[in-house]
C-alpha positions in Angstrom: 0.0 0.0 0.0 1.1 3.5 -0.8 0.0 6.9 0.5 -1.4 9.3 -2.1 -2.5 12.9 -1.8 -5.4 14.1 -3.9 -7.1 17.4 -4.7 -10.6 18.0 -6.0 -14.1 19.5 -5.5 -17.2 18.1 -4.0 -20.7 18.4 -5.6 -21.1 21.9 -4.0 -17.9 23.2 -5.5 -16.0 23.1 -2.2 -12.2 22.4 -2.4 -11.2 19.0 -1.1 -7.7 18.0 -0.1 -7.0 14.6 1.3 -4.8 11.6 1.7 -5.6 7.9 1.0 -3.7 4.7 1.1 -4.1 2.5 -2.0 -2.3 0.2 -4.4 -2.4 2.5 -7.4 -3.6 5.9 -8.7 -6.4 4.1 -10.5 -7.7 2.7 -7.1 -7.5 6.2 -5.6 -9.6 7.5 -8.5 -12.3 4.9 -8.0 -12.5 5.3 -4.3 -12.5 9.1 -4.2 -14.9 9.4 -7.1 -17.3 7.1 -5.3 -17.5 10.0 -2.7 -18.9 12.3 -5.4 -15.6 14.2 -5.6 -14.3 15.6 -8.9 -10.5 14.9 -8.9 -8.0 17.4 -10.2 -4.7 15.8 -9.2 -3.4 12.7 -7.5 0.3 12.3 -6.4 2.3 10.0 -4.2 2.6 11.6 -0.8 6.4 11.7 -1.0 6.4 13.4 -4.4 4.7 16.5 -3.0 7.7 17.5 -0.9 10.1 17.8 -3.8 7.7 19.3 -6.2 8.5 22.5 -7.9 6.6 25.7 -7.1 3.8 26.6 -9.4 3.5 29.8 -11.2 0.2 31.6 -11.3 1.6 34.3 -13.6 0.8 34.7 -17.2 1.7 31.9 -19.6 4.5 32.4 -22.0 3.4 33.9 -25.3 3.7 30.8 -27.4 1.3 30.3 -30.2 -1.1 27.3 -30.0 -0.1 24.5 -32.3 -3.6 23.2 -32.7 -6.7 24.7 -34.3 -9.4 26.5 -32.4 -11.9 23.8 -33.5 -9.8 21.0 -32.0 -9.2 22.9 -28.8 -13.0 23.6 -28.4 -13.7 19.9 -28.8 -11.1 18.9 -26.2 -12.5 21.4 -23.7 -16.1 20.4 -24.4 -15.3 16.7 -23.9 -13.5 17.4 -20.6 -16.4 19.6 -19.4 -19.1 17.0 -20.2 -17.2 14.2 -18.5 -16.5 16.5 -15.4 -20.2 17.3 -15.2 -21.1 13.6 -15.1 -18.6 12.9 -12.3 -15.8 11.2 -14.3 -12.4 11.7 -12.6 -10.4 14.3 -14.4 -7.4 12.1 -15.1 -9.7 9.4 -16.5 -11.5 11.9 -18.7 -8.1 13.1 -19.9 -7.2 9.6 -20.8 -10.4 9.3 -22.9 -9.6 12.6 -24.7 -6.0 11.4 -25.4 -7.2 8.2 -27.0 -9.4 10.2 -29.4 -6.7 12.8 -30.2 -6.9 13.7 -33.9 -3.1 14.3 -34.4 0.2 13.2 -32.9 0.8 16.9 -31.8 -2.4 17.0 -29.8 -1.7 13.6 -28.3 1.8 14.5 -27.2 0.6 17.8 -25.7 -2.2 16.2 -23.7 0.2 13.4 -22.5 2.5 16.1 -21.2 -0.5 17.8 -19.6 -1.5 14.6 -17.8 2.1 14.0 -16.7 2.3 17.4 -15.0 -1.0 16.7 -13.2 0.1 13.3 -11.9 3.4 14.9 -11.0 1.7 17.2 -8.5 1.0 20.4 -10.3 -2.4 22.0 -10.2 -4.6 21.9 -13.3 -4.0 25.5 -14.4 -0.2 25.2 -13.9 -0.2 22.0 -15.9 -2.1 23.7 -18.6 0.5 26.5 -18.7 3.3 23.9 -19.0 1.5 22.4 -22.0 0.5 25.8 -23.5 1.2 24.7 -27.0 -2.3 23.2 -26.5 -4.1 25.6 -24.1 -4.0 29.4 -24.6 -3.5 31.7 -21.6 -7.2 32.7 -21.4 -8.2 29.1 -20.8 -5.4 28.7 -18.1 -6.6 31.8 -16.3 -10.3 30.6 -16.3 -9.3 27.2 -14.9 -7.0 28.8 -12.2 -10.0 30.8 -10.9 -12.2 27.7 -11.0 -9.6 25.9 -8.9 -9.9 28.6 -6.3 -13.7 28.8 -6.3 -14.9 25.5 -7.6 -17.1 24.5 -10.6 -14.3 23.4 -12.9 -16.9 21.9 -15.3 -18.4 25.4 -15.8 -15.0 27.0 -16.5 -14.2 24.3 -19.1 -17.7 24.8 -20.7 -17.2 28.6 -20.9 -13.7 28.2 -22.3 -15.1 25.8 -24.9 -17.8 28.2 -25.9 -15.3 31.1 -26.2 -12.9 29.1 -28.3 -15.7 27.8 -30.5 -17.0 31.3 -31.2 -13.4 32.4 -32.1 -13.1 29.5 -34.5 -16.5 30.3 -36.0 -15.5 33.9 -36.6 -12.2 33.0 -38.1 -13.9 30.4 -40.4 -16.4 33.0 -41.6 -13.6 35.5 -42.4 -11.5 32.9 -44.2 -14.6 31.6 -46.2 -15.4 35.2 -47.3 -11.8 35.8 -48.4 -11.3 32.5 -50.2 -12.7 33.5 -53.6 -10.7 36.8 -53.8 -7.5 35.0 -52.8 -8.1 32.3 -55.4 -8.9 34.9 -58.1 -5.7 36.9 -57.2 -3.5 33.8 -57.5 -5.0 32.9 -60.8 -4.6 36.4 -62.1 -1.0 36.6 -61.0 -0.2 33.1 -62.5 -1.8 34.2 -65.8 0.3 37.4 -66.0 3.5 35.5 -65.1 2.9 32.9 -67.8 2.1 35.5 -70.5 5.2 37.5 -69.6 7.6 34.5 -69.2 6.5 32.4 -72.1 4.3 34.4 -74.6 6.2 37.7 -74.7 9.7 36.2 -75.4 8.4 34.2 -78.4 6.9 37.4 -80.0 10.1 39.2 -79.2 12.0 37.0 -81.6 9.4 37.5 -84.3 9.5 41.3 -83.9 13.3 41.4 -84.1 13.4 39.3 -87.3 10.7 41.3 -88.9 12.2 44.7 -87.9 8.9 45.8 -86.3 8.6 49.2 -84.5 8.3 48.2 -80.9 7.0 50.7 -78.3 8.8 51.2 -75.0 6.0 49.4 -73.0 6.4 46.3 -75.1 10.2 46.4 -74.8 9.9 46.7 -71.0 7.6 43.7 -70.8 9.8 41.7 -73.2 12.9 42.5 -71.1 11.1 41.4 -67.9 9.9 38.2 -69.6 13.4 37.3 -70.8 14.9 38.0 -67.4 12.3 35.8 -65.7 12.8 33.0 -68.1 16.6 33.2 -68.1 17.1 33.6 -64.4 14.0 32.2 -62.7 15.7 31.2 -59.4 17.1 34.7 -58.9 13.8 36.4 -59.9 11.6 34.3 -57.7 14.2 34.3 -54.9 14.3 38.1 -55.0 10.4 38.1 -54.9 10.3 35.8 -51.9 13.1 37.8 -50.1 11.0 41.0 -50.8 7.9 39.4 -49.2 9.8 38.2 -46.2 11.6 41.5 -45.6 8.2 43.3 -46.0 6.6 41.0 -43.4 9.5 41.6 -41.0 9.2 45.4 -41.4 5.4 45.3 -40.9 5.9 43.3 -37.7 8.0 46.2 -36.2 5.7 47.7 -33.5 5.9 51.3 -34.8 5.4 50.3 -38.5 2.6 47.8 -37.5 0.7 50.5 -35.6 1.2 53.1 -38.3 -0.2 50.6 -40.9 -3.3 49.9 -38.7 -3.8 53.7 -38.1 -3.9 54.1 -41.9 -6.2 51.2 -42.5 -8.6 52.3 -39.8 -9.1 55.6 -41.7 -9.9 53.8 -45.0 -13.7 53.8 -45.5 -15.5 50.5 -45.0 -12.3 48.6 -44.4 -11.4 50.6 -41.3 -14.8 50.1 -39.7 -14.6 46.4 -40.5 -11.2 46.0 -38.9 -12.3 47.9 -35.8 -15.4 45.7 -35.3 -13.5 42.6 -35.8 -11.0 43.5 -33.1 -13.7 44.7 -30.7 -15.7 41.5 -31.1 -12.6 39.5 -30.2 -11.7 41.6 -27.2 -15.3 42.0 -25.8 -15.9 38.2 -26.2 -12.7 37.5 -24.3 -13.4 40.0 -21.5 -17.0 38.7 -21.1 -15.9 35.1 -20.9 -13.3 35.9 -18.3 -15.7 38.0 -16.2 -18.2 35.2 -16.3 -15.5 32.9 -14.9 -14.9 35.4 -12.0 -11.6 36.6 -13.3 -10.6 40.1 -12.2 -11.5 43.0 -14.4 -7.8 43.9 -14.7 -6.8 40.4 -15.9 -9.8 40.3 -18.3 -8.8 43.7 -19.8 -5.2 42.5 -20.3 -6.4 39.3 -22.1 -8.8 41.3 -24.1 -6.0 43.6 -25.2 -3.7 40.7 -26.2 -6.3 38.9 -28.4 -7.4 42.1 -30.2 -5.0 41.6 -33.1 -5.0 45.4 -33.6 -2.2 47.4 -31.9 -4.4 50.6 -31.8 -7.2 48.8 -29.8 -4.6 46.9 -27.8 -3.0 50.1 -26.6 -6.5 51.6 -25.9 -7.4 48.7 -23.7 -4.1 48.8 -21.8 -4.8 52.5 -21.2 -8.3 51.7 -19.9 -6.8 49.0 -17.7 -4.5 51.6 -16.1 -7.4 53.9 -15.4 -9.5 51.1 -13.9 -6.5 50.1 -11.7 -6.6 53.7 -10.3 -10.3 53.3 -9.5 -12.1 54.7 -12.6 -15.2 52.9 -13.9 -14.7 50.8 -17.1 -17.1 52.9 -19.2 -15.3 56.1 -18.3 -11.9 54.5 -18.9 -13.0 53.2 -22.4 -14.5 56.6 -23.2 -11.2 58.3 -22.2 -9.3 56.3 -24.8 -11.4 57.8 -27.7 -10.9 54.6 -29.6 -14.1 52.8 -28.6 -17.4 53.7 -30.3 -19.7 55.8 -28.1 -22.5 53.2 -28.5 -20.3 50.5 -27.0 -19.2 52.8 -24.2 -22.9 53.4 -23.3 -23.6 49.7 -23.4 -20.7 49.1 -20.9 -22.1 51.9 -18.7 -25.5 50.2 -18.6 -23.9 46.9 -17.8 -22.0 48.4 -14.9 -25.2 50.0 -13.5 -27.3 46.9 -13.8 -24.6 44.4 -12.8 -24.9 42.6 -16.1 -21.6 43.8 -17.6 -20.4 40.3 -18.7 -23.8 39.4 -20.3 -24.0 42.7 -22.2 -20.5 42.5 -23.5 -21.0 38.9 -24.6 -24.2 39.9 -26.5 -22.5 42.9 -28.0 -19.6 40.7 -29.2 -22.0 38.3 -30.8 -23.8 41.2 -32.5 -20.5 42.6 -33.8 -19.5 39.2 -35.1 -22.7 38.9 -37.1 -22.1 42.5 -38.4 -18.5 41.6 -39.4 -19.7 38.6 -41.3 -22.5 40.5 -43.2 -20.2 43.5 -43.9 -17.4 41.3 -45.1 -19.7 39.5 -47.5 -20.9 42.9 -48.8 -17.3 44.1 -49.2 -16.3 41.0 -51.1 -19.3 41.3 -53.4 -17.9 44.8 -54.3 -14.3 43.7 -54.6 -15.0 40.7 -56.9 -16.1 42.6 -60.0 -13.3 45.2 -59.4 -10.7 42.4 -59.4 -12.2 40.8 -62.5 -12.1 44.2 -64.3 -8.5 44.8 -63.1 -7.4 41.4 -64.3 -9.0 42.1 -67.7 -7.2 45.5 -67.9 -3.8 43.8 -67.2 -4.3 41.0 -69.7 -5.6 43.6 -72.2 -2.4 45.7 -71.8 -0.2 42.7 -72.4 -2.3 41.8 -75.4 -2.0 45.4 -76.8 1.8 45.2 -76.2 1.8 42.3 -78.7 -0.8 43.6 -81.1 0.7 47.1 -81.7 4.1 45.8 -83.1 2.2 43.2 -85.2 0.1 46.0 -86.6 3.3 47.9 -87.6 4.6 44.7 -89.3 1.4 44.4 -91.4 1.8 48.1 -92.4 5.4 47.5 -93.6 4.3 44.5 -95.7 1.8 46.7 -97.5 
């Protein structure tokens, strides 16, 4: 027999810490679960003494390696099994068995290893944060302190599912323009690389009068065909350097400030960022996370440096004792209608619910406005493609016309 320490919650959400002598961890799970206790961790009693200290601080900023859809499924499965009284480690085993990829399976196994090793659930999640983002870790940490882990997991699942749905809608709307752009670029490259050089030989032999625009296109085509590696290598280098420059904080913020002033596009980007932030803040407030922590997470998930800085500014004012609505209004970056909504939520005590509903409404607006924008962009792109192909065609036709005139 060996002595094990366990942590969990009873049916009322009260924290339970205890010790039990058993032959194995599986036996501890069965015996403790029979007492209607939801288990969070089980460790040999001797292992607790040498365990490392847990950190409740923010998780490292490491991008999740799994999709939002997979993460939502994992959290939903864990939540359902926790609600039905399945021991957490056993529920985690079931999720590991149904893992969709090796990456997910490896991350979850590390997560389980940390729990069995004596760490709390939230600290274990932070250690395996290639699976769990910081917002989920924070919600679980609060649930550990106040109980109702199943609710925290369900709320986290709902949040991640909404984020995945919004991302999916945006990508579906952008799919057709992206495909059209790729086809257009490929058409132009093929015409310049393979069509123009052939006509260049004909024009030279026939002594045709070639305009400067045609000469330029021919020179580009010959260069691309003669030195394809250098040309495409230079193009890729240009793209990578441009991306690196755009990631510089000052340049990134300047670019967003410019885009926010562009009609239609600016409003769309602002609503997209606000929907992400408000949804994150509402989810965390529902999980009893502090307002300051919720604002910090909301700023980090905005994806917009202008709104991120505004929310950090609001957080500093809230920290000094100002109401959230007044703090948001002071930034001058949040629409007045949303500030009034927050003020109503503060007065009625329904701030989280109102922010969640507002986020949902903005997500629907983003979807509808994005579809409307794409419906405008599509014909413009088709016309632009026609103009480019037309210019290349004219560059070929004009010299041929001069050849015909010389023959007569």
